[in-house]
C-alpha positions as CSV (number, residue, x, y, z in Angstrom):
1,X,-6.9,78.4,-19.8
2,X,-4.7,80.8,-21.6
3,X,-2.1,83.1,-20.0
4,X,-2.0,83.7,-16.3
5,X,-2.0,87.2,-15.0
6,X,1.0,88.3,-13.0
7,X,0.0,88.8,-9.4
8,X,-3.5,87.5,-10.1
9,X,-5.1,84.5,-8.4
10,X,-3.7,81.1,-9.2
11,X,-4.7,80.5,-12.9
12,X,-2.8,77.9,-14.9
13,X,-1.3,79.0,-18.2
14,X,-1.7,75.5,-19.7
15,X,0.1,75.1,-22.9
16,X,-2.0,73.7,-25.8
17,X,-1.1,70.1,-26.3
18,X,-2.7,66.8,-27.2
19,X,-4.0,64.9,-24.3
20,X,-2.0,61.9,-25.6
21,X,1.7,61.5,-25.4
22,X,4.0,64.6,-25.7
23,X,5.3,65.3,-29.2
24,X,8.7,63.8,-29.7
25,X,11.5,65.7,-28.1
26,X,9.3,68.7,-27.3
27,X,11.1,71.8,-26.0
28,X,9.8,72.8,-22.5
29,X,10.3,76.1,-20.7
30,X,9.5,77.2,-17.2
31,X,6.7,79.7,-16.6
32,X,8.0,83.2,-16.5
33,X,5.3,85.1,-14.7
34,X,4.4,85.0,-11.0
35,X,1.7,82.4,-10.2
36,X,1.8,81.0,-13.6
37,X,1.5,77.2,-14.1
38,X,2.7,75.0,-16.9
39,X,0.7,71.9,-17.5
40,X,1.1,69.6,-20.5
41,X,-1.5,68.3,-21.1
42,X,-3.9,70.5,-19.3
43,X,-5.1,69.2,-15.9
44,X,-8.6,69.0,-17.2
45,X,-7.5,66.7,-20.0
46,X,-6.0,64.0,-17.7
47,X,-9.2,61.9,-17.9
48,X,-9.0,61.7,-21.7
49,X,-5.3,61.0,-21.4
50,X,-6.0,58.0,-19.1
51,X,-8.8,56.7,-21.3
52,X,-6.7,56.6,-24.3
53,X,-3.8,55.1,-22.5
54,X,-6.0,52.4,-21.1
55,X,-7.3,51.6,-24.5
56,X,-3.7,51.3,-25.8
57,X,-2.9,49.1,-22.8
58,X,-5.8,46.9,-23.5
59,X,-4.9,46.5,-27.2
60,X,-1.3,45.6,-26.5
61,X,-2.0,43.4,-23.4
62,X,-1.2,40.2,-25.4
63,X,2.1,41.7,-26.3
64,X,2.9,42.8,-22.8
65,X,1.9,39.5,-21.3
66,X,3.9,37.6,-24.0
67,X,7.1,39.6,-23.5
68,X,9.7,37.4,-21.8
69,X,11.7,39.0,-18.9
70,X,14.1,36.1,-18.3
71,X,11.2,33.7,-17.6
72,X,8.6,36.2,-16.3
73,X,6.2,38.2,-18.3
74,X,5.9,42.0,-18.2
75,X,2.3,41.7,-17.0
76,X,3.4,39.4,-14.1
77,X,6.2,41.6,-13.0
78,X,4.1,44.8,-13.2
79,X,1.5,43.2,-10.9
80,X,4.3,42.1,-8.5
81,X,6.0,45.5,-8.7
82,X,2.8,47.4,-7.8
83,X,2.1,45.1,-4.9
84,X,5.6,45.6,-3.6
85,X,5.6,49.3,-4.0
86,X,2.2,49.9,-2.4
87,X,3.0,47.6,0.6
88,X,6.4,49.2,1.1
89,X,5.2,52.7,0.7
90,X,2.4,52.2,3.2
91,X,4.8,50.8,5.7
92,X,7.4,53.5,5.1
93,X,5.0,56.4,5.3
94,X,3.1,55.2,8.3
95,X,6.3,55.2,10.3
96,X,6.3,59.0,10.5
97,X,2.8,60.3,9.6
98,X,-0.8,59.1,9.5
99,X,-2.1,58.6,6.0
100,X,-5.4,57.3,4.5
101,X,-4.0,54.0,3.4
102,X,-7.3,53.0,1.8
103,X,-7.2,55.9,-0.6
104,X,-7.0,55.0,-4.3
105,X,-8.3,52.3,-6.6
106,X,-6.5,50.1,-9.1
107,X,-4.7,53.0,-10.7
108,X,-1.4,54.3,-9.5
109,X,-0.1,57.9,-10.1
110,X,3.5,58.7,-9.5
111,X,5.8,61.7,-9.1
112,X,9.3,62.0,-7.8
113,X,12.1,64.4,-6.8
114,X,15.3,64.4,-4.8
115,X,14.8,65.0,-1.0
116,X,15.7,68.6,-1.1
117,X,14.2,72.0,-0.2
118,X,13.0,72.6,-3.7
119,X,11.1,75.7,-5.0
120,X,7.3,76.0,-4.9
121,X,7.0,75.1,-8.6
122,X,8.4,71.7,-7.9
123,X,6.3,71.3,-4.8
124,X,3.2,72.1,-6.9
125,X,3.6,68.5,-8.4
126,X,3.0,66.9,-5.0
127,X,-0.3,68.8,-4.5
128,X,-1.4,68.1,-8.1
129,X,-0.5,64.4,-7.6
130,X,-2.9,64.1,-4.6
131,X,-5.6,66.1,-6.4
132,X,-5.5,64.1,-9.6
133,X,-5.3,60.8,-7.7
134,X,-8.4,61.7,-5.7
135,X,-10.3,62.8,-8.9
136,X,-9.4,59.7,-10.9
137,X,-9.5,57.0,-8.2
138,X,-5.8,56.3,-8.0
139,X,-3.2,55.7,-5.3
140,X,-0.7,58.5,-5.2
141,X,2.9,57.7,-4.6
142,X,5.8,60.2,-4.5
143,X,9.2,58.6,-5.1
144,X,11.9,60.2,-3.1
145,X,14.9,60.0,-5.5
146,X,17.6,59.3,-2.9
147,X,19.8,57.5,-5.4
148,X,21.0,61.0,-6.6
149,X,23.8,62.8,-4.8
150,X,23.7,65.9,-2.6
151,X,26.0,68.4,-4.3
152,X,25.9,71.3,-1.9
153,X,24.5,71.2,1.7
154,X,23.4,74.9,1.6
155,X,20.4,77.0,0.6
156,X,20.4,80.2,-1.3
157,X,18.6,82.8,0.9
158,X,17.9,86.4,0.1
159,X,18.5,89.2,2.6
160,X,19.4,92.8,2.9
161,X,16.9,95.6,2.0
162,X,14.4,95.8,-0.9
163,X,16.6,98.5,-2.5
164,X,19.8,96.6,-2.0
165,X,19.1,92.9,-1.6
166,X,21.7,90.2,-1.6
167,X,21.5,86.4,-1.6
168,X,23.9,84.1,0.2
169,X,24.3,80.4,0.5
170,X,23.7,79.4,4.1
171,X,24.9,75.9,5.0
172,X,22.8,73.4,6.8
173,X,25.6,70.8,7.0
174,X,29.2,70.4,6.3
175,X,30.4,69.7,2.8
176,X,31.6,66.1,2.1
177,X,32.3,63.8,-0.8
178,X,29.3,63.5,-3.1
179,X,27.4,60.4,-2.0
180,X,23.8,59.4,-2.7
181,X,21.2,60.8,-0.4
182,X,20.4,57.2,0.7
183,X,23.8,57.1,2.4
184,X,24.2,60.8,3.4
185,X,24.1,61.3,7.1
186,X,24.2,64.6,9.1
187,X,27.8,65.6,9.5
188,X,27.7,68.7,11.7
189,X,24.9,68.6,14.3
190,X,25.4,72.1,15.5
191,X,25.4,73.6,12.0
192,X,22.3,71.5,11.1
193,X,20.2,72.5,14.1
194,X,21.2,76.2,13.9
195,X,20.3,76.5,10.2
196,X,16.7,77.6,10.7
197,X,17.6,80.5,13.0
198,X,20.6,81.7,10.9
199,X,18.5,81.6,7.7
200,X,15.5,83.3,9.2
201,X,17.7,86.1,10.6
202,X,19.2,86.8,7.2
203,X,15.8,86.5,5.4
204,X,13.8,88.6,8.0
205,X,14.1,92.1,6.4
206,X,12.4,90.7,3.2
207,X,10.2,87.9,4.5
208,X,9.5,88.4,8.3
209,X,7.4,85.2,8.7
210,X,8.7,82.4,6.5
211,X,7.5,78.8,6.7
212,X,11.1,77.9,7.7
213,X,10.3,79.1,11.3
214,X,8.0,76.2,11.8
215,X,9.4,73.8,9.2
216,X,13.0,73.6,10.4
217,X,12.0,72.4,13.9
218,X,10.1,69.6,12.2
219,X,13.3,68.7,10.3
220,X,15.3,68.7,13.5
221,X,12.7,66.5,15.2
222,X,12.9,64.0,12.4
223,X,16.7,64.0,12.8
224,X,16.2,62.4,16.3
225,X,14.5,59.5,14.6
226,X,16.9,59.2,11.6
227,X,20.3,60.8,10.9
228,X,19.8,60.5,7.2
229,X,19.8,64.1,5.9
230,X,17.5,63.4,3.0
231,X,15.0,61.5,5.1
232,X,14.8,64.4,7.6
233,X,14.0,66.9,4.9
234,X,11.6,64.8,3.0
235,X,9.7,63.4,6.0
236,X,9.3,66.8,7.6
237,X,7.9,68.2,4.3
238,X,5.6,65.2,3.9
239,X,4.3,65.6,7.4
240,X,3.4,69.2,6.6
241,X,1.6,68.1,3.5
242,X,-0.5,65.7,5.6
243,X,-1.5,68.5,7.9
244,X,-2.6,70.5,4.8
245,X,-4.8,67.6,3.7
246,X,-2.5,66.1,1.0
247,X,-3.0,62.3,1.0
248,X,-0.1,60.6,-0.7
249,X,2.4,57.8,0.1
250,X,6.1,58.3,-0.2
251,X,8.9,55.8,-0.8
252,X,12.7,56.3,-1.3
253,X,13.9,55.0,-4.7
254,X,16.6,53.1,-2.9
255,X,13.8,50.9,-1.5
256,X,12.4,50.3,-5.0
257,X,15.9,49.1,-6.0
258,X,15.5,46.2,-3.6
259,X,12.2,44.9,-5.0
260,X,12.2,41.4,-6.4
261,X,10.5,42.9,-9.5
262,X,13.4,45.4,-9.9
263,X,16.0,42.6,-9.8
264,X,14.2,40.8,-12.6
265,X,14.2,44.1,-14.6
266,X,17.9,44.7,-13.9
267,X,18.8,41.1,-14.8
268,X,16.9,41.5,-18.1
269,X,18.7,44.7,-19.1
270,X,22.1,43.1,-18.2
271,X,21.3,40.0,-20.2
272,X,20.4,42.0,-23.2
273,X,22.8,44.9,-22.6
274,X,24.4,45.1,-26.1
275,X,20.9,45.6,-27.7
276,X,19.8,47.9,-24.9
277,X,22.9,50.1,-25.2
278,X,22.4,50.3,-28.9
279,X,18.8,51.5,-28.4
280,X,19.8,53.9,-25.6
281,X,22.7,55.5,-27.5
282,X,20.6,55.9,-30.6
283,X,17.8,57.6,-28.7
284,X,20.3,60.0,-27.0
285,X,21.9,60.8,-30.4
286,X,18.5,61.6,-31.9
287,X,17.7,63.9,-29.0
288,X,21.0,65.7,-29.4
289,X,20.5,66.1,-33.2
290,X,17.0,67.5,-32.9
291,X,18.0,70.0,-30.2
292,X,21.3,70.9,-31.8
293,X,23.3,69.7,-28.8
294,X,27.0,69.2,-29.3
295,X,27.9,68.2,-25.7
296,X,28.4,64.4,-25.3
297,X,27.3,64.7,-21.7
298,X,23.8,66.2,-22.4
299,X,21.1,65.2,-21.8
300,X,23.0,62.1,-20.5
301,X,26.3,60.5,-21.6
302,X,26.2,57.5,-24.0
303,X,26.7,54.0,-22.5
304,X,30.4,53.5,-23.2
305,X,32.4,50.5,-24.3
306,X,35.9,49.6,-22.8
307,X,37.3,46.7,-24.8
308,X,34.9,43.9,-24.2
309,X,33.3,45.6,-21.2
310,X,30.0,47.5,-21.8
311,X,28.7,50.1,-19.4
312,X,25.4,49.3,-17.8
313,X,22.7,51.9,-17.1
314,X,22.9,51.7,-13.3
315,X,25.1,52.8,-10.4
316,X,27.2,50.7,-8.1
317,X,28.3,51.7,-4.6
318,X,29.3,49.9,-1.5
319,X,29.3,50.5,2.3
320,X,33.0,51.0,2.4
321,X,33.0,53.2,-0.7
322,X,29.6,55.0,-0.9
323,X,30.5,57.1,-4.0
324,X,28.5,56.1,-7.1
325,X,30.5,54.2,-9.7
326,X,29.6,53.0,-13.2
327,X,29.0,49.3,-13.5
328,X,30.6,47.4,-16.4
329,X,29.5,44.1,-17.9
330,X,31.2,41.5,-20.1
331,X,30.2,38.0,-21.1
332,X,32.2,35.0,-20.0
333,X,30.5,31.9,-21.4
334,X,27.1,31.5,-19.8
335,X,28.0,34.1,-17.2
336,X,28.0,37.8,-17.0
337,X,30.7,39.6,-15.0
338,X,29.4,42.7,-13.3
339,X,32.1,45.0,-12.0
340,X,32.9,48.5,-10.9
341,X,36.5,48.1,-12.0
342,X,37.4,48.7,-8.4
343,X,36.3,46.5,-5.5
344,X,33.0,44.9,-6.7
345,X,32.8,42.0,-9.1
346,X,30.0,39.5,-9.4
347,X,29.6,36.6,-11.8
348,X,25.9,36.2,-12.7
349,X,24.6,33.0,-14.3
350,X,22.7,34.8,-17.0
351,X,22.3,34.3,-20.7
352,X,20.1,36.3,-23.0
353,X,17.7,33.5,-23.7
354,X,17.9,31.8,-20.2
355,X,15.7,31.9,-17.1
356,X,17.0,34.5,-14.7
357,X,16.0,33.2,-11.3
358,X,19.5,32.4,-10.1
359,X,20.8,35.8,-11.2
360,X,17.9,37.6,-9.6
361,X,18.6,35.8,-6.3
362,X,22.2,36.9,-6.5
363,X,21.3,40.5,-7.1
364,X,19.0,40.4,-4.1
365,X,21.9,39.3,-2.0
366,X,24.1,42.3,-2.9
367,X,22.8,44.5,0.0
368,X,23.9,41.8,2.5
369,X,27.3,42.0,1.0
370,X,27.3,45.8,1.5
371,X,26.9,46.5,-2.3
372,X,24.1,48.7,-3.8
373,X,22.8,48.5,-7.3
374,X,20.8,51.6,-8.1
375,X,19.0,53.2,-11.0
376,X,20.2,56.2,-13.0
377,X,17.8,59.0,-14.1
378,X,16.5,57.2,-17.2
379,X,16.3,53.8,-15.7
380,X,14.5,55.2,-12.7
381,X,11.6,56.4,-14.7
382,X,11.9,53.5,-17.2
383,X,11.2,51.1,-14.4
384,X,8.5,53.3,-12.8
385,X,6.5,53.9,-16.0
386,X,6.9,50.3,-17.3
387,X,6.1,48.5,-14.0
388,X,4.8,50.8,-11.3
389,X,2.4,53.5,-12.4
390,X,-0.4,54.5,-14.8
391,X,0.7,58.2,-14.9
392,X,3.9,59.9,-14.0
393,X,4.0,63.7,-13.1
394,X,7.3,65.2,-14.1
395,X,8.8,68.6,-13.8
396,X,10.4,70.3,-16.8
397,X,13.8,68.5,-16.4
398,X,12.2,65.1,-16.0
399,X,9.8,65.8,-18.8
400,X,12.7,66.5,-21.2
401,X,14.5,63.3,-20.2
402,X,11.4,61.1,-20.2
403,X,10.8,61.8,-23.9
404,X,13.9,59.6,-24.2
405,X,12.3,57.0,-21.9
406,X,9.4,56.8,-24.4
407,X,11.8,55.8,-27.1
408,X,13.6,53.2,-24.9
409,X,10.3,51.5,-24.0
410,X,9.1,51.5,-27.6
411,X,12.3,50.3,-29.2
412,X,13.5,47.9,-26.6
413,X,10.3,46.4,-25.1
414,X,8.2,47.0,-28.2
415,X,5.2,48.3,-26.1
416,X,3.8,51.8,-25.5
417,X,4.9,53.4,-22.2
418,X,2.4,54.6,-19.7
419,X,1.8,58.3,-20.1
420,X,3.4,61.2,-18.3
421,X,2.6,64.8,-17.9
422,X,4.7,67.9,-17.2
423,X,3.9,70.2,-14.4
424,X,5.7,73.3,-13.1
425,X,4.9,76.7,-11.7
426,X,6.4,80.0,-10.8
427,X,5.7,81.7,-7.5
428,X,7.9,84.7,-6.6
429,X,8.7,85.8,-3.1
430,X,6.0,88.3,-1.9
431,X,8.4,91.2,-1.5
432,X,6.7,94.4,-2.3
433,X,8.7,96.3,-4.9
434,X,8.3,97.8,-8.4
435,X,9.4,95.1,-10.7
436,X,11.7,95.6,-13.7
437,X,12.7,93.1,-16.3
438,X,15.7,92.7,-18.6
439,X,13.2,93.1,-21.4
440,X,12.3,96.6,-20.2
441,X,15.9,97.6,-20.2
442,X,16.4,96.2,-23.7
443,X,13.4,98.2,-24.9
444,X,15.0,101.4,-23.6
445,X,18.2,100.6,-25.4
446,X,16.2,100.0,-28.6
447,X,14.4,103.3,-28.2
448,X,17.7,105.1,-27.8
449,X,19.0,103.5,-30.9
450,X,15.8,104.5,-32.7
451,X,16.3,108.1,-31.7
452,X,19.8,108.0,-33.1
453,X,19.0,106.4,-36.5
454,X,15.3,107.2,-37.0
455,X,14.7,110.6,-35.3
456,X,12.0,111.5,-37.8
457,X,9.7,108.9,-36.1
458,X,9.8,110.8,-32.8
459,X,10.0,114.5,-33.5
460,X,6.8,116.5,-32.8
461,X,7.1,119.5,-35.0
462,X,4.0,121.1,-33.6
463,X,5.6,121.3,-30.2
464,X,8.7,123.1,-31.5
465,X,9.2,126.9,-31.8
466,X,8.6,128.0,-35.4
467,X,12.3,128.6,-36.1
468,X,13.3,125.2,-34.7
469,X,10.5,123.5,-36.5
470,X,11.6,125.1,-39.8
471,X,15.1,123.9,-39.4
472,X,13.9,120.4,-38.4
473,X,11.7,120.3,-41.6
474,X,14.8,121.1,-43.7
475,X,16.8,118.3,-42.2
476,X,13.8,115.9,-42.5
477,X,13.4,116.8,-46.1
478,X,17.1,116.3,-46.8
479,X,17.0,112.9,-45.2
480,X,13.9,111.8,-47.2
481,X,15.5,113.0,-50.5
482,X,18.6,110.9,-49.9
483,X,16.6,107.9,-48.7
484,X,14.6,108.1,-52.0
485,X,17.8,108.3,-54.0
486,X,18.9,104.8,-55.1
487,X,22.4,104.0,-53.8
488,X,25.0,103.5,-56.5
489,X,28.7,102.8,-56.4
490,X,29.3,106.5,-57.0
491,X,26.8,108.0,-54.6
492,X,26.7,105.4,-51.8
493,X,29.3,107.1,-49.5
494,X,27.8,110.6,-50.1
495,X,24.3,109.2,-49.5
496,X,25.3,107.6,-46.2
497,X,27.1,110.7,-45.0
498,X,24.2,112.9,-45.8
499,X,21.7,110.7,-44.0
500,X,24.0,110.6,-41.0
501,X,24.3,114.4,-41.0
502,X,20.5,114.8,-41.2
503,X,20.1,112.5,-38.2
504,X,22.7,114.4,-36.2
505,X,21.0,117.7,-37.1
506,X,17.7,116.4,-35.7
507,X,19.2,115.2,-32.4
508,X,18.9,118.5,-30.5
509,X,15.1,118.4,-30.9
510,X,15.0,115.0,-29.1
511,X,17.3,116.0,-26.2
512,X,14.5,115.9,-23.6
513,X,13.4,112.4,-24.7
514,X,16.9,111.1,-24.8
515,X,17.7,112.4,-21.3
516,X,14.5,110.8,-20.0
517,X,15.5,107.4,-21.6
518,X,19.1,107.7,-20.3
519,X,17.8,108.4,-16.8
520,X,15.5,105.4,-17.1
521,X,18.3,103.2,-18.4
522,X,20.4,104.2,-15.4
523,X,17.6,103.4,-13.0
524,X,17.2,100.0,-14.6
525,X,20.9,99.3,-14.4
526,X,20.7,100.0,-10.7
527,X,17.5,98.0,-10.1
528,X,18.2,94.9,-12.3
529,X,20.7,93.4,-9.9
530,X,18.2,93.8,-7.1
531,X,15.5,92.3,-9.3
532,X,17.6,89.3,-10.0
533,X,17.7,88.6,-6.3
534,X,14.1,89.4,-5.4
535,X,12.5,87.7,-8.4
536,X,14.6,84.5,-8.6
537,X,12.1,81.6,-9.1
538,X,14.2,78.9,-7.5
539,X,14.0,79.9,-3.8
540,X,13.1,77.0,-1.5
541,X,9.4,76.7,-0.6
542,X,10.2,77.1,3.1
543,X,11.4,80.7,2.6
544,X,7.8,81.8,1.7
545,X,5.1,82.7,4.2
546,X,2.8,79.8,4.9
547,X,-0.4,81.6,3.9
548,X,1.0,82.5,0.4
549,X,2.0,78.8,-0.1
550,X,-1.3,77.4,1.0
551,X,-3.3,79.8,-1.1
552,X,-1.3,79.0,-4.2
553,X,-0.8,75.3,-3.8
554,X,-4.3,74.3,-2.5
555,X,-6.5,76.6,-4.5
556,X,-6.2,74.5,-7.7
């Protein structure tokens, strides 16, 4: 489809794109209009995307099965990883909701996001994941990225009146040191349990019946089963999806990082870290160059070197110090030393061309020692797309970064990655008001400038009294004569002054139009701050009325 209509029924504005892989380092932008959907490639083209990907996979199967991962092949480990994931996801999901565990065939479709109260455009992925999996005979698994950190335990909530709205951050827990969601427990039970009431009271003048009224009691109920904050939020949301007919499995990424297949993957990257770091840093540098990015922290920092220590693309944390730390690796004979330069150091019997079984066993023992080795953003989707799934559904941020993942897979593993697609949407809060955009305000400023410098374009001589019209014609003729006169060194200043005088002489005949535009500009200046509150696209899904969400998310 082409462009979606603002306020119309849910119609994707699917950007034209090949059904194959995204163009290298493509620029992606969020949909701007209400109820607009971004899908690259279009949802209807997913069948073609899969067919081409399966043909590529068939053609390169000998290469995949011949690739040595410290004594195991890529094919062998991918089969193991899928079995581990589906088994663990079924066990994890069935602990808190019923799900059709028989759904899906040999294909696996994936999506993923942090366990937060995200906006409806992010939630759209979960519904599309279930729908696409059903249409294409796949198992649908949503990875809960609990290896990321919770930066702020509050939610931005709008309140006040339509004419004078204001947004405030309402806390659902106490602030604490940034630790991964996997280790983030509820700190303030009273603040946590009262959040729903406090947020609904503030929101009520704008949205009297938000989903939050029924959603937050679900979250509180889950907190009596687990005190992990991210699990409470994600499991309550997943329960709701189940009641709406969405059949997916979920699994925290921290569980994935305990798979045997993941330990083989990690051991392989560590054993070949110098080559991997070279490929990684080159791909990041190419991305920065093509996007004109100067910051060395965007899209991700380079893997650094500190003497003979080389940074590895993972995170290390421990039970006694749960904050994430960068792991460092250096070779010592036939061993690799893995260290956080603080309290963790491990000697792995691991050489680049050696079998990795002993090192894998030692990595598997880390949790028993109170140590966690977890993926970063790029290695999260690198492992997922190389070993776990046939299609990954990304939002805009993940879609940007995963263009880097494509290059890592191709350059380091010498195979084609499984495909991914980008999905996002914009759904604005259903607060009745006359919308105004910054573009409209800019148009008024431009018109005012036009009146000042090009009044001849806007004067209606026929509407003026005869005397005024005659005077205006004289000024117009004077301006046209000077415009037609070529500017020379001798006449340039006189010419400029004469044109300016003609423009000034014409201004009284545009006074009514100018007053109208100035009044409109003043109105926009008053309304734009309110519009910024009312039409912010990032509000959490639970702040919307349930019927609005169901119609938008389920109608596709």
